[in-house]
N, C-alpha and C positions, 0 to 999 in steps of 0.2 A: 662321387659328389652328388649332393641332393639336387633335384630339379627346382628351379626357381621360376615361378609363373607370375609375371606382372599382373597386378590387380588394378582395376579401374574403379573410381568412385561411382556410387549409385546415381549421383546427380551431376549435371554439367557445372563446370567452373570455368568462367570465361573472363577475359579482359575486353571491355568495350571501349572503342575509340571513335569519336564522332569525326566525320570527314566534312569537307566543304559542301559536298552534295547533301549531307544530312542537315547542315545548317540552312542550305537553300530550300530544303523541303519543308521547313517550319513555316507555318502561316505567320504573316506579319503581325497579326493581332496577338499571337502568342509571344512573339518577340517583344512587342510593346509591353505586355504584362511582365515579362521577365525583366525588362529594363526598369520599369517602374518599381517593381518589388525589390530588385537589387539596390537601387538607389535609396528607396525608402528605408530599408533595413540598415544600409550603411550609414545614412544620415542619422537615423534613430540611435544607432550605437555610438556614433560620434558625440551626439548630444548627451547620452548617458555618461560617457567618459568625461565630458565637461563637468557634469554634476558630481561625478565621483572625484574628479581632480580638486573640486572645491569642498570635498568632504561632506557633500549633501546627500550621499547615498550611504545609509547605515549598513555596514557589512560589505560583502564583495559585490563587484559588478563584472560578471564574466562576459567580456565582449566576444562577439562572433565575427568581428571584422576580419575579412579574408575567407570566411567559410560560407558566405551567403549563397554562393552558387549551388551548393549541395542541398540547402533547404528549399530554395526556390525551384530548382529543377526537379526535385523529388515530390514536392507537394502540389505543383501545378496539375499533374495528371489525376490527383485525388478528387473525390466528390465530397460534398458536405458531410455525408453520413459516414465516411471513412474517419477513423480516429487515430490520433497520434499522441505519443507522449515522449518525453525526452529527459535530458540530463541537466546538470547545473548550468551548462553553457547552452541555453535553449531559446534565447530571445528571437533568433532568426527563424527557427521552426515555428514558434508560437505565432509570430507576426505573419509568416507566409500562410499558415492555416487560417488565421483570422481574416487576412485579406481575401483569400479564396471564398470564405463564407459570406462576407459582406459585399463582395464584388465578383459573383460567380461568372460574369461575362467578361471579366478582365479589367485592367486599368490602363487607360491611355495616358501616358506621362505628359503629353502635350496639352492635356486639358486640366482644369482645376480639380483638385482632389475632392471626392465626395465627402459629405459630412460623416458618413459611416466610417470611411477610411481614417479621417481625422480623429474620430472618437477612438478607434482602435489604437492609434498612436498615443493619444493622450492617456487613455486608461492604462495602456501598457507601461508608459513612462511613470505614471503616478504609482503603479504597483511597485516598480523597481525602487522608487523613492520611499516606499512604505506608507503611502497615503490612502485615505479613506475612499478616494475616487478610483482606486485601482481595482482590477478584476477580482482580487481576493481581499479587498478592503484594506490593503496594506500589510496583511499577515504574511504573504508569500515572498514579496521582494523579488530580487533578481532570479532566485533559484526555483521559485515555486509559482509558475505562471499557469493559470488554468482558465479556460472558457469552454465549458462542456457543450454549450449550444453549438459552438463552432467545430466540435470534434477535437479541440485541444484539451486533452484529458489531464494534463499536468506535467510540468517539468519537475526535476527531482534532484535534491542535493546529495543523495547517496549514490556513489558510483555503481551503475548497474541496477540500482534499486527499483527503477520503474519498469524494467523489462518484463518480469512475470505478470504485472498488471496488463500489459499489452496482449499477452497470451489470453488473458481473461476476456478482453474486448473481442479478440478474434474468435474465441469460443462462442461468445454470444452472437456474433455475426453469423457464424456457421450454423448454429443450432436454431437460430431464428429464420433460417432459410433465406438469407440475403446473400448478395455477392460482394458485400462490403468487406473491407480489410482494416487492419490496424498496422501502424508503422511505429516502431520503437527506435528512437535515435540515441546512440551512445558513442562514447569515444574509444580510442585505442586501449586506454587503461581498463575499461570495463570488459574487454574481450577475455580477460584473464580472471574475471569474477565468477565464482561458482554458480551463483543464481542465474547468470546469463547463460552459461553452458547448460545448466539443468533445463532452462526454459527452451533453449534450442532443441534439446532432445525431446522434451515433452511435446512441443509444437510439431516436430517431425513425426512423432509416434501417432499423434492424434490428427495430423493433417490440418492444422489450424492456419488460417490465412493471415499470417503476421509476417511483416518484413522486418528483419533485424538489420537496421541501417547503421553501419559503422562509419563514423567520422574520424578517419585516421589523420589527426592533425600533427602527428609525429612525436608529440610530447604528452606525457602524463605529468603535469606541472613541469618539472625539469628533467624527468627521466625519459630517455628516448625509447621508441618502440623496439629498437634493436637491442637495447639493454634488457628490456622487460620480457622478451619472448624469443624462442628459437625459430619461430616462423613469422617473420615480420609482414608477410602477405596475409593480413588478418581475415580476409574472406575465405582462407583455407579452413577456418573453423567450420564453415558450413558443410564442407565435404565429409567431415567426420560423422555427420548426422544425416547424410543423404539429402541435403538441402541445396537446391539450385542456387548458384552464387555468381555474383558479378563483381569485378574490380574495375573502377572507373576513375578518371581524372576529375576530382571534385572542383577544380578551378574552371571546368568546362560545363557550363549550365546545361547546354543541350545534350551533352553526353550523359549527364545524370538523368535528364528528362527521358531520354530514350531507354536507359537501363530500367528506370522505374516503370515505364510502359510495358517492357517485357516482363518484369517481375509481376506487375498487376495482371497480366494475361495468365500467368501461372496461377496466381492466388485466386482470381475471380472465377476460375474454371475448375476448382477443386484440387489443385496441385499441391496444396499445403504451403508451408512457409518458404520464404526466400531470404537470401542475404545479399546486401549491397554494401560494398566497401568503397568509400571515396577517399582518395589521397588529397588532403587539403592542408591548410596552414592557418593558425591563428597569428595575426600580426603582432598582437600584444601578449604580455605576460598572462599567467593564469587568471589574474584579475587586475583591474586598474588600468591606468592610462600610459603605462611604460612598456617598451618592447622587452622581449626576453633577453636580448643582449645586454640590457642594463643590469641584469642580475648574473651575467657571466656564463650562462649555460647554453647560449646560442651565439654563433658568430654573426656579425652584421652582414657579411657577404651572403650567408644562407638566407637571412631575412629578406635581403634585397632580391635574391634570385626568385623567391616566391612572389614578392610584390610585382616582379616583372611579368608574372603569369596571372595577374589579378583577374578575377572572373568578370568584373564590370568592364575592364579594358578589352577583354577578349570579346565580350558581347558587342561592345560598341564598334570594335574593328569590323566585325561581320555586318553590322547594320550599315556602316559606311560602305563597305565593299558591295553590298547588295543595293545600294542606292536608296535605302529606306530613310536614312537620316544624313544630315550634313554635320560636320564638326561643330558648326555654330549652333545647330538645333540641339545637339547633345549637351553642349555647354549650358544652354538655357534650361534644359531638364535638370541638370545637376544643381544649378544655381537656385531654381525655383523650389526643388524639394528640400535642399539644405535650409533655405530661408523658412520654409514651412515648419521644419522640425525645430528651428531656433525659436519660432513663435510659440510652438507647443511647449518647449522647455521653459520659456519665459512665463507661462501661465502657472508654473509651480513655485516660482521664486519671487523674492522682492529684496530690495536693499535692506541689509541688516542695520537697524537703527543704532546698534551698539558696536558696529564694525567699522572698518576703514572704508573710504570711498571705493565703490565697486565691489565690496564684499557682500555676498548675497546670503540669504537664508530661505528655508522653506516657508511658504506662506502659512502662518499659524492656523488659519481656519481649515487647512487641508489635512491636518493630522487627525488620526482616528480618535474617538472618544475612549479614554482609558476604561470606561465602563463596558466597552465592547470586548475586553480581554478574554473572558471565559465563555462568551456567547458561541454556541455551536459546537462545543466539545462533543455533545451527543444530542440525539433527537429528544423531543418531548414524549410524553406517554399518551398522546391523543389517539394513537392507533389502537390502544387497548380499550378505548371508551366503548361502553355497551357490551363488552365481552363478559361472559359468565365467569364469576369467581366461585370456586368451591374448595373449601378446606376439607381435610381428611374426615373431620367429624360430620360433615354434611352428607356423607354417603351412608345409606342404610346397608345392613348386612346383605340384603338381597341384591344390591347393586355391585357387590364385590365378589371376587374370586381370588384364590391364592395363585400367584404367578412368580416365576423367577424374575428378579430385577432386570437382568439383561434381555429377557424376552419382551419386557415392557418397553425397554429402550428401542428395540426394533419395531414393536407394534405401533408406538405412537408416531414414529417416523413414517411408517406405512400409511397411517391414516392421513397424515399431512401431505404425503406425496400423491395419494389418491385424490385429494381435494385441490391440490395446487400443482399443475403441470410444469411450473417454473422451477421447482426444487431440483437441484443437482447435488447428488452425494458423491464425494470423492475421497479417496485415501488408499493407502497401501493394502491390497488384498481384500478390500471391502466387497469385491464382486465374486469372490471365491471362498472356499473353506466353510461353506454353509453359514455364511454371515460374517466373514472376516475372522480375525485371529481369536475372537471370543464369542462370536455369534451376535454381535450388536447390530448387524444388518441382515439378520436371518430372514429369508423370504423376499427381500427387496429386489435383488438382482433378477430374479425370475419374472417379477411383475414389471419391473422398470429397467430393462436391460440397457437402454440408451441413456438412463439417468443415474445409474449407480456405476461409477467408473473407478476401476482399479488403476492406480497411478504407478509410475516408476518410483523407485526409492529416491525421491528428490523433494524433500519437504519444502525447501525454499520456493521451488518452481510451482508446485501445486497449491501451496498456501497462498502465494502471490497471485496465481491465476484466480483463486477464489476471491481475493481482494479486488481484482479487476472486474470479475462478474458482479460483485457487490456495487462497485462504483458505477458500472454500466447500467445496472438496474433492471435489465430484462429478465434475469434469472436470479434465483435465490440459492447461494452456495452453502452446502453443509460439508465442512472440511474435517476429516478425522485425522488426528495425530495418534498413531498406534500406542505411543507412550509419552508421558508428560515431558520427559527429559529431551525429547526430540524438538521441543519448542526452541531450544538453543540453536538447532540447525537452521530453523526458519526465523530466527529472532528478528532479523532486519525487516522481513515482510510483516511479522506480527506486530512489532512495536513501532518501528520507524514509518512503515507504510500504512497498514490497515488501521492501526490505532490512531494515527495522526491525520489521516487523509481528509476527514471532514473539516477539522478545525483549521489546519494550516492553509487550506485553499479557500477559507472564508466562512465555512460553516453552513453553506447552503445545500450541499448535496448529501443524500443519505448514504449509509454504508451497511446495509442489512446483510448479515452473515452469521452463521452458527458454526463455531469450531468445537468439536467434541474431542476432549482430551482424556485418555485413559490413564489412571494413576496405578502404577504397578506395585504399590506397597504390599508387602507380605506375599509376594509371588516367587521369591527366591531369585529374582533377576538381577540383583546386585545394584551397584552404585549408579549405573548409567540408565537404569530402567525403573527407578523407584522414587522419583521426586514428587512431592506435593507442590504443584505450581501456583497455588493460590497467592502466596506472598509475592511471587514474581509478576503474575498477571495484574495484581493490584497496583503495581507501579506505573501502569499505563492508563492514563485517565480516559482514553478513548474507548476502552473495553468495559462492557458489563460482564459480571461473573455470576453464574448460578452453580449451586452445590447441593443437589438433592440428596437427602438422607434416606428416602424411601421411595417406593415405586409410584405412589399416588402424587407425591410432590414432583417426581420426575416429569410426569405428564403435564402437570399444571405449569411448571417452570419452563419447560421447553416450549409449550404452546405460547406462553407469554413472550419468550425470547424471540420466537419466529414471527411474531406480529410486530415487534419493534423494528425501528429503522437503523439499528446500531449493530456493530459487531458484538456478539455475545459468546463467551466461552462457557461450556457446560463441563464440569468436572465429574468424572465417573470413576468410583473406586472399583477396581477389578476384584481382587480376592475377598475384600471385606463386604462388598455389596452385590456384585454381578450374580453370584451363585445363590445368594440368599433368597428366601421366599418372603413375599410381602402381599398384603391386600392390593388388588389392582382392579381397575374398572372392568366390568363386563361389557358395557356398551357405550358409556358416556366418556368420550375421549376429547371433548371440546370445551374444556374449562381452563381457566388460567389462574396462576398465582402471581400477581403483579409485583413489580419492584416496591420496596418499602414495606413489605409485610413479612416479618420474621414470625416464628411460631414458638410458643412456650410449650415445651414437651413435658415439663414437670414443674409444678408450682412449688415454691418454697420461700423461706424468709431469712435463711442464714447467710447465703452467698449466691450471687448471680454467676452461673457458669455459661459461658458463651462458646459455641462450637459449631461445627458443620460436618457434613458427610457422615462417615461411619462413626466418628468420634461422638456424635450426639447420643447414640444408644449406649456407647461405652461410658459416657458421663452419667447417664441415668443409672446404669448398673453400679457405677462407682459410688454414687450418692446413696443408694440402698445399702451397699456393702459397708460404707463408712459410717452410716447412721447420721449423716449430715443432711439437714433440711435445705437442700440446694434447689434453686430455681434454674431450670435448664432451658436456654434459648438456642433454638436452631435458626441460624442466620438466614439460610437459603439464598439470599442475594448478598454477595460479598464486596462488590465494588463500592467506592466511596459514595457515589451518587445514589445508589440503590439500597443502602443500609437502612434498616428500620430503627432510627435513633429514638423514636417515641417509645417503642417497646423496651429498648435497652435502658433508656432514662427512667422509665417507670419502675423497672425491676431494681435498678441501682438505688433509687430513692427508698425502696422498700427494704433492701438487704444491706446496703452500705458497704458491700464487699463484692469484688469482681475477680473471676478467674477465667482465663482464656485457655481453651483446650484444643490442641491440634496434634496431629500424629507425626508430621514430617520433621525434617531437619531444622535445627536452630537457625542456621545461616540463611535459609530461604523462607523464614517464618512469616506467616500472615499476621500473627498476633503482635508482632513488634510495633507496627504502625498503629494497629487498633488500640493497643494499650496506651500508647502515647496520646492518641486522640481522646480516649476515655478520661485519662487523667487531666487533660486540659479542659475538657467539657464539664466534668463532674467532680473536680477536685474537692469542692466543699462538701460533697455528699459521701466521700470515701473515708472509711475508718482505717484503711490499710492500703498499702501500695497494690496495684493491680498484679495479681499472681498469674503465672503462666506455666502451662504444661506443654512441652514440646518434645520432639525426638532429640537425639544427640547432635553434637556438632558435626560428626561424620555422616556420610551417606550410608544407607544400609549395605551390608556386605552379603555375599552369596551364602556364607555359612548360616544355617538356620538359627544357631545360638546367637551369632553376632547380629543377624538381621533383627531378631527379637529385641536384643539389647539396644539397638539403635532407634527403635520406634517407641513412642509413648503408648502405654497400655492402661488397662483398668486399674491395676495396682498403683501406677504412677499418679493417676487421678485421685485415688483413695488417699494416698500419702499427702498430696497437695491439699485436698479438702480438709484433712485433719489439721494440717499446719495452719490453714486459714482460720 
């Protein structure tokens, strides 16, 4: 028989229970604040449900009634500089963090509420109702609450979607030499999400001070935790990554308070991440004013058993036991706070003049102006003001030398990192192999060991961490995806999180980030490593896109991108550009090529050819080979907001014909939307439909012959030019 040796987890995993002695040791002022915050959140949520019941909340209203103890107990020990984010059910966490910010010395529930606390309640309710007075000017609603000044970095409608950002906040805290932490709140459903588990692993590997706070309210909509996982003690997730973990009764505010204090002691002293799981219960359905039993998935007896353990009742029982309050005094607190929230709710509504008596509507003057719709999708270009612009023709021969494209990729990043100590480069293997898988970070790890970070193979985690760094603002993240196809692995973080973060939270905060994506076309890596992502990236309005076709352009475009306050993706052709030699700067690395400036690479009068990356040169070759007087436009900036429509328009008015050339697959084509836009803008000037050259419907295969057949080439362009 083999010997079996029991193994122990690397980190402790404990269940914490508060005793009467623990309750007695809590200062009365802390208990006062707990009481005030619990009642404020409960009354706030009840008023929200009143609005929702009258159909005055557009969309869901995810009530946290029953779960207040976990939010109040965990956030009271935090300081203003600590940052939190959360899930779609996050009103209670948002309010608790905001209360701590505006009332750092606590709240006495026996005294009138301060104007600042009233403002938090009003703006929070206005946001949930979608009104201009809300924290996000009505864009966020119930699921996207943010007040960055208070360290409330944003709740999130994607299950588990906010967690990687919290690792970014924690990274910034650690590398800024603070002892601050971040806390990411999520539910039992999110513990089975890949990005959450990836982030736990990354945070543990990098010793980041982030608390993964699991609100186990027993149900993901109607699915029980016991149906969804083989280990219903969800804090067990932490043991798999060597993370100290606590399991706590979430209906006991003091128990949560004590667990968070212990977790903070670990995180503030360099111990890395922590996990806290609280067992709690939402009294109502996933959203709206009805209990789960009304939908048949929860028995009324279960709901009542949890209500019998109500966190407010438990706190009040101890306050009476300790002689700090009488039942009459507690009744006055409840009545006063509920009346205050009723008054705040009444500020949002009025009698509907077209409705029945008592039927209310939102006050019309509180709705956002529809003209605000697209404001804040991206930043303006003011950060580029006064920077030097240099086109390729502006360089003399003496200023240039011949370099490999990929070496220029590394060199310009080295220049930027030397000038800006805030730049953090991260990606798989970027710190090894003499510059990563292709040499694009060559020489950087040796100079900037603590700022060129090799990540685990976890695109969702490290891309989202970069998003958190961008939102935090103290560091500038440069995230490398080894192959373009991997953006699907990180798609939620790229499109739902990074791309939307500025706009959905009101448009006020910047999101400066550079994402480098290598395009593996013509490398023989097959269907899952050969995508041109331009068409996919163009679907997200929050991203800017640069596509340099030569080394001098790479320098200018990346410099411009890194001065912007937006997320920018730079597309880099591997086989078709990396190894090719180009003119490159000898010494001047500090010029830009701003958005809205395409380049005409070949003048002509017969047809306008629009392309990007390596297909620009192939289009020039094809024009010469076909004997067609084509005008070749190198777009350089591909996103809708940054396209040079002036150059495109002038060329079309000259040639009256357009052809869009790209190398990749038809299904993910960039040219599809561009052709549509051109035909709508310039229909009267076109003598023929917009022609397109793309790859095949299928992705490239491993076979050299099939790969070549799948990709557009010079001969395809020649044939299309002759047809036009």
